[in-house]
C-alpha positions, 0 to 999 in steps of 0.5 A, spaced: 150 206 386 146 201 390 148 199 397 150 192 395 155 195 390 158 200 395 159 195 400 163 191 395 169 196 396 171 193 402 170 186 405 164 184 408 168 181 414 172 188 415 168 190 421 162 188 425 158 194 421 160 191 415 158 184 417 151 186 419 150 190 413 152 184 409 147 179 413 142 184 411 143 183 404 144 175 404 137 174 400 140 178 394 147 175 394 144 168 395 140 170 389 146 172 385 151 167 388 148 160 389 147 158 382 152 162 379 156 157 374 164 157 373 167 155 367 172 150 365 177 155 363 176 159 369 177 153 373 184 152 370 186 159 369 183 165 374 181 160 379 187 156 379 192 162 380 189 164 387 193 158 389 200 161 387 205 156 385 202 151 380 202 144 383 208 140 380 206 135 374 209 129 377 204 123 376 203 118 371 198 113 369 202 107 374 202 112 379 194 113 379 193 106 378 197 105 385 193 111 388 187 108 386 188 101 389 191 104 395 185 108 396 180 102 395 184 096 398 183 097 405 181 093 411 174 093 409 174 087 405 177 083 410 170 084 414 165 086 408 166 079 405 164 075 411 158 079 412 156 079 405 157 071 404 154 069 410 148 073 410 146 074 403 150 071 397 153 065 400 159 062 395 156 067 389 159 073 393 164 072 388 159 075 383 157 080 388 164 083 388 163 083 380 157 087 380 159 092 385 166 093 381 162 094 375 158 099 378 164 102 381 167 102 374 161 106 371 161 111 376 169 112 375 167 113 368 163 119 370 169 122 374 174 120 368 170 125 363 170 131 368 177 130 370 180 129 363 176 135 360 178 139 367 184 137 370 184 141 376 185 138 384 177 140 386 174 133 383 167 133 384 167 140 387 169 143 381 165 138 377 159 141 380 161 148 380 161 148 373 154 145 372 149 146 378 153 152 381 156 154 387 151 152 392 150 145 390 158 144 389 159 147 396 154 142 399 157 136 396 164 138 397 163 140 404 160 133 406 165 129 402 171 133 406 167 131 413 166 124 410 174 124 409 176 126 415 171 122 419 172 116 415 180 117 416 179 118 423 176 111 424 181 107 419 187 110 423 184 107 430 182 100 426 190 100 424 191 100 432 187 093 432 190 090 426 197 092 428 196 088 434 193 082 431 199 082 426 204 082 432 200 079 438 198 085 442 191 086 445 188 093 442 187 095 450 195 095 451 195 100 446 190 105 448 189 109 455 182 109 458 180 115 462 174 113 466 171 120 467 170 121 459 163 118 456 163 111 453 165 112 446 170 117 447 174 115 453 179 110 450 185 115 448 189 112 442 196 115 441 198 111 435 192 113 431 194 120 432 201 118 430 200 115 424 195 121 422 201 126 423 206 122 420 202 121 413 200 129 414 208 130 414 209 126 408 203 129 403 206 136 405 213 134 403 211 132 396 206 128 392 211 125 388 214 122 394 207 120 397 206 116 391 212 113 392 211 111 399 204 109 397 206 104 391 211 101 396 206 100 401 201 097 396 206 092 393 207 089 400 199 089 401 198 086 395 203 081 396 200 079 403 193 079 399 196 074 394 199 070 399 192 069 403 189 068 396 194 062 394 193 059 401 186 059 401 185 056 394 191 051 396 187 049 403 180 049 401 175 045 397 171 046 391 165 042 394 164 048 399 162 052 393 155 048 393 155 044 400 153 048 406 155 045 413 148 044 415 144 043 409 138 042 414 137 049 416 141 053 410 140 052 402 145 049 398 148 051 391 152 056 389 146 061 389 143 059 396 139 066 396 138 066 389 139 073 385 136 077 390 142 075 395 147 076 390 144 084 389 144 085 396 151 082 397 153 087 392 150 093 395 154 091 402 161 090 399 160 096 394 163 100 400 169 097 399 170 100 392 170 107 395 176 111 394 177 111 387 174 118 387 180 121 391 184 119 384 180 125 380 183 130 385 190 128 383 188 131 376 192 137 376 198 133 378 198 128 372 203 129 367 198 127 361 191 127 363 188 125 357 192 119 357 194 117 364 187 119 367 182 114 364 188 108 364 189 110 372 182 111 374 179 105 370 185 101 371 185 101 378 178 099 379 179 093 374 185 091 378 181 091 385 175 088 382 179 082 380 183 082 387 176 082 391 173 076 386 179 072 388 179 073 395 172 072 395 173 065 392 178 063 396 174 064 402 168 061 399 173 055 398 176 055 405 169 054 408 162 053 407 158 059 407 154 058 413 160 057 417 164 063 415 165 068 421 161 075 419 166 079 423 173 076 421 172 071 416 179 070 413 182 070 420 177 065 423 178 061 417 185 059 418 184 057 426 187 051 428 194 049 425 194 055 420 193 060 426 199 064 424 196 066 418 191 071 422 198 074 424 199 075 416 192 077 415 193 083 420 200 085 417 197 085 410 191 089 413 195 094 416 199 096 410 192 096 407 190 101 412 196 106 411 195 106 403 188 108 404 189 113 409 195 116 405 190 116 398 184 119 402 188 124 406 191 127 399 184 127 396 181 131 402 187 136 402 186 137 395 178 138 395 179 143 401 185 147 397 180 148 391 174 150 396 179 155 398 180 157 391 173 158 390 172 163 396 167 159 399 172 157 404 178 162 407 183 163 401 188 161 406 186 153 405 188 155 397 195 156 398 200 152 395 207 152 398 212 154 392 218 149 395 214 143 395 208 144 390 203 141 395 197 145 399 201 145 405 195 149 409 190 145 407 194 138 408 196 140 415 189 143 418 185 137 416 191 132 418 191 135 425 183 136 425 183 128 423 188 127 429 184 130 434 178 126 432 182 119 432 185 121 439 178 120 443 172 118 438 171 110 438 171 106 431 163 104 432 161 112 433 165 114 427 162 108 423 155 111 424 157 117 421 160 115 415 158 113 407 152 116 405 156 123 403 160 119 398 154 115 395 151 122 394 157 125 391 157 119 386 150 120 385 151 128 383 157 127 379 153 122 374 147 127 374 152 133 373 155 129 367 148 128 363 147 136 365 153 138 362 153 133 356 146 136 354 145 143 356 149 149 354 148 155 357 145 160 351 144 154 346 140 148 349 135 149 354 136 146 361 128 144 362 128 137 358 134 135 361 132 137 368 126 134 367 129 127 365 134 127 371 128 128 376 123 123 373 129 118 373 131 119 380 124 118 382 123 112 378 129 109 381 127 111 388 121 108 387 124 101 385 129 102 391 123 103 396 119 097 393 126 093 394 127 094 401 120 095 404 115 091 400 115 083 403 117 078 398 112 075 393 109 076 386 106 083 388 113 085 389 116 082 383 111 085 379 112 092 382 119 092 381 118 090 374 113 095 373 118 101 376 124 098 372 120 099 365 118 106 367 125 107 369 128 104 362 122 108 358 124 115 361 131 114 359 129 111 352 125 117 351 130 122 353 135 119 349 130 119 343 128 126 344 134 130 346 140 131 342 147 132 346 149 139 346 156 138 347 161 133 345 168 131 349 174 134 346 179 128 348 175 122 352 168 121 353 163 116 357 160 111 352 153 110 351 150 116 353 146 117 357 145 110 359 152 109 363 151 115 367 143 113 368 145 106 370 150 110 375 145 114 378 140 108 379 145 104 382 147 109 387 140 111 389 139 103 390 145 103 395 143 109 398 136 106 400 140 100 403 143 104 408 141 105 415 137 111 419 143 113 423 147 115 416 141 119 414 141 123 420 148 124 420 147 127 413 141 131 415 145 134 421 151 136 417 148 138 411 144 143 415 150 145 418 153 146 412 147 150 409 148 155 415 156 156 414 154 158 407 149 163 409 153 166 414 160 166 411 161 163 404 156 167 400 158 173 403 166 171 402 165 169 394 161 175 393 166 180 395 171 176 391 167 176 385 166 184 386 173 186 388 176 182 382 179 186 377 174 183 371 168 186 375 172 193 377 167 197 372 161 194 375 156 200 376 150 196 380 147 189 381 144 189 375 150 189 371 153 184 376 148 179 374 149 180 367 157 179 367 156 173 371 151 170 366 156 172 361 161 169 364 157 162 365 155 163 357 162 163 355 163 156 356 159 156 349 164 160 346 171 157 349 168 150 349 172 144 353 179 148 354 185 144 356 190 148 359 
């Protein structure tokens, strides 16, 4: 029996000697585990069983629509609309929101196919684990959990500001300043922590009750938004859609900055749609996944798109685009005799923050739960409480962690660390969907599909670089057209030469591979619009995640697989590799099971 196999009888972490021996075998274990694939059947049976009791199937399609709306419609729309209209799109910011909504819907389709086929709580983590393997899943899943935690901490601190606006109390009066701490970390916000802890308690108690609370808050939030829309259309003037306040210095018309400005505005407002991915993590608790998930995920994106377009039109009707305040467009638009409306906006934004926090914290806990199930994180996170049917351990740990960050860290510091991870995960899920449709282990060779994904990613990246860095003019237009033709040709060539190896049993993304390919292109384009600090954060945290994987996760998952009863008769590493490959190939015989 080999050294690796002999050491498997006990944990790699049982003693310092065991851990040292495990580290010396890292290269062997990495080769076995990094690209190891799970299957849909395993994720819904053997892996899910590690949590103990099942999560209660208490959600229906209207719950998912409510959770999707609550997760997306936060306070961000009250800021991004002004910046996109004033700096880039003008009154055509309405079309920017429509384009961004279409992009979100394409990505939501990719999530929906996976969630219907594999209704588990792991969301993108589980989808990548069955397509690209354990390491890719851990890298993206851990980055997404970090993004959730940091963004939730930022949003909870913004709740203090908007609540102060609603009741007319300065933000400074809510926070305690400690001069001995460095700037950005010296304003203590107990209200933000209180909000985080209250929501943590709610999501620990019951998913059904969490959905009810979210639905009530979402209805109130939409009522405030509807009020602002109605007031805007009533008080505004249609001429503001085509006439700036200062036509001498600002171009006129509905498209003052032409198509380029509309697309640039769409890239800016797209981040207002982030949040629907959290709905996919609720798939394990959905009563009828085949019917409810497509309606819930896609329906919430459509409803939010309509709301955003109406808000953008209301704001454009209130003021000429060159008079819109970049930071607080709606509040500034109602100055004067309508100043009381700013209090209403503050109240509506406060409800929006609460709903987005609730949905995001539900999502982050379920991601952490399934990461624990896969044994790349401590199994303690995977436990589902028998009485509440919720992942209490993951919810409580991440809630406390989020609260600690929200207590000290300033909003501006956090915002520089957020967003790129989510777009990266959207990009990976679209790639995973194409790979899963066209590759079947043991039947369809992966090389043609992998070659297509790499080639299309490169063509999309070239387009994004040209768009951002090449000065405007005829050469730029020609280069953009050429790169677009190449990207289109790559998709068409793949579509003609490679036949899908798998057909979805219940619900599938239409127009394959065009829909996920378009999602890949748009996510790369949006990634190209982010600033340098976002990439530095992503690189730093990704490096940290790789270190954690090498020092802990690969050994923990190796121990779990080798000590699993299924592998009790394994004699050596060669047998272990053969069993792992056979397990991955079982997807061919088992198909897309729904348990």
